[in-house]
Structures are given as structure tokens and as C-alpha cells.
N, C-alpha and C positions, 0 to 999 in steps of 0.2 A: 538519555542511555546510562545503564549500566558498566560498571566494569564485567569484564568475561570474567570476573569471580563470582559475581553477584549472580549472575545467569544460571537457569535450569532447566531441565528437558521440563516441557510440558507449561513452562510458565506464557502465560498470555496476557495480550492488553490489545482494549478496543480502541482504537484509533480515532472514530468519530465517526462521520453520517455526512453525506453531502449526497444532494436532491440535485436530478438532472432535469433542468428547467429548456423547454423549447427555446429560449434564448443564452444556452450558455450551450446547450448541445449544438445549434447553429456555428456560432460563437468559433467554437474549439474547430467545428467538422470545414469553415473556411477558411481556418491556417492551416491545418494538419490531416485533412480527411476527406476532402470535398466529393462524397457521394450521394447521389439523389436522394438515399431513404436517411442522411443525415442533416440534407437541408431543407427539406420539403415536407410538410405534411402529409402532402397528398399523395408523393413517391411513396412516404415512408408506409401509408396503410396497401398501397398498392403491392408493396414488398413482401417479402417472408418474413419480416419482422411485425409486419401489420400496425404499424405505429411511428413517428417518427424514433428512430433508435438513434443511441448513443454513440460513437466509435468506442469500439473496442481498447484505444488507446487513451482515450478521455476517460475511462473508466480505470487505467491505470495510471494515468495521471493524476486523479483523485486521490487516488490511494497514497501515491506517493506524497502530493500535500497534507493530508491526515499524519502519513509519515512523519513529516518533518515538522509539522504543528506539536505531536505527540510529544519530539526528543525535546524541541524547546522548552516548552510546558516543565516536561522534566527537569532539563541545568534549569531553569529557574526554581522549580523548587529545591534545587540539592544546594544552588547558592544562597536561597533564604534561607537552609540549614546549615549555612557556614560547611558544606561540605565539596569537594573540587567536584568542577563541570567535567563533564565525560564527552569527550568529542570521538563521535563512531568512527572508523574508516572506509574506504570505500568499497562499492559489493563488487565482487568479481562475478557476478552474474546470477542470472535465476533458469531456471527451468520449468517443464509442463505448466506453460502459460495457457491458460483455460477460460473462454469467455461462452459458460455455460447454457446462459440464457439471455437472451435478449435483455436491455437496458432502456427503458423506453421515456419517453418526456414524464416529465410527475415523479419516476420512480426515485427510491432514497436506499442507497447503497449504506448499511455500515460497515466497517471496515476493521478487521480483525488481524492479526498477528500471535503466531504460536512459535516459541521455539522449541524446533525439532531435533535437532543434534548441535554438539559442541565439540570443539576439536580443537588443543593446542597446535601448536606450529613449532615447529622444531626449529625452522630457519629464519622463522620471524619470532624469536620470544615473547617481543613485547605488544605481540596481537594475538590472541585465538581468533577462530573459523566459527559461526554462528551460522547457522541455518535454521531459517522460519520457513512455517507455512502460513500462506497469507489468504483471505477470502475476503468477502464483500458479498454481501446477503439482505436482501431487497424488503419491502415492508410484510411482506407476505410471507418473510422466513425461508425464502427461498433462495439458495446459495446458485449466484450470477457469477463467479469471479475466481480465481483463485491462481495461484502459482509457487513455486518452490523462489525462495530468493535464500541470498547467501551475503553476508557482511562481516568485515575486519572487526573487529572487536576490540580496544585495548585491554591491556592486562591491568590490575594494579600496581604502581609501580613500587621498586621493593623497598622497604625501611628504611 
């Protein structure tokens, strides 16, 4: 993760891609969202989705997995360059979560995040607050998932 001062509105990061297979859709659903259209191909075909559908929470969890992996890669690159590793802070929440279209078995989403606003915090001068617009686009280029998220980002230490 960059320091707050290194971020600019409009900065974009591709987080990576995740393919939703029948096996990982069912495994997630068994543990966290055991609805028939997430557990059984035939039930999925007969549902409004028209096929075995990934849970929306699975779609969001895949975004989180790729986000963490992206931050880890960046931390490793910073360390390799001899730069300090920046550890992000917690998220105070998100809003406007949308599951825009079904994610079916065989779909691959490519996730992206873009800085949408930056705000200094008078009450916490060691942190800034960044807001991000996050998306997941399927292999056909269709937007399938989006939300606005926030995160506390560390400020660069005083020299």
C-alpha cells in the first residue's frame, strides 16, 4: 500500500482475476450461503439466474483475497527496493454494494480499484482516509459487481 501522500484521485489498480468454478462456488456456499442455486447445477438452471450462481458474498470475498494479495506484492516490491513497507489501516466501512449481474460457474471476474477521494484527518494526523470505487468485470466486459469502500491509510512519517 502506498502512503497517503503518494495517492492521487483517479489512481487505479488492477487487483487480478478469479474464476468461479462449480467446485469453489459449492464449497463457499456450503459454508456461508447454502441456498439451492449456489449448491446444485439443476437448481441453478431452474432459478432466475439460469445456472449455478456464485454467492454475492463469494464474489466480494474473491475481491478481498485479491486485494490482500495485491498489497502483499506491493509490500514485497517496496522491500526489494529498500523502501519502507506501508501497512494499511482498517476500513471504517463500505456503501453502495451492488451485485449487478449473476456470476455463474465458468465466469472469470477481473477486479479493479480506483481512488475516488482523499481526506486528511485532523483528529488522527497519522492517518488519511481514502475512498475507493471497486469493480468486478466478467470475461465479456460486463460490470458484475461494484461498491464504494473506505480505508485508513498511513501518512508518511515526519523526517
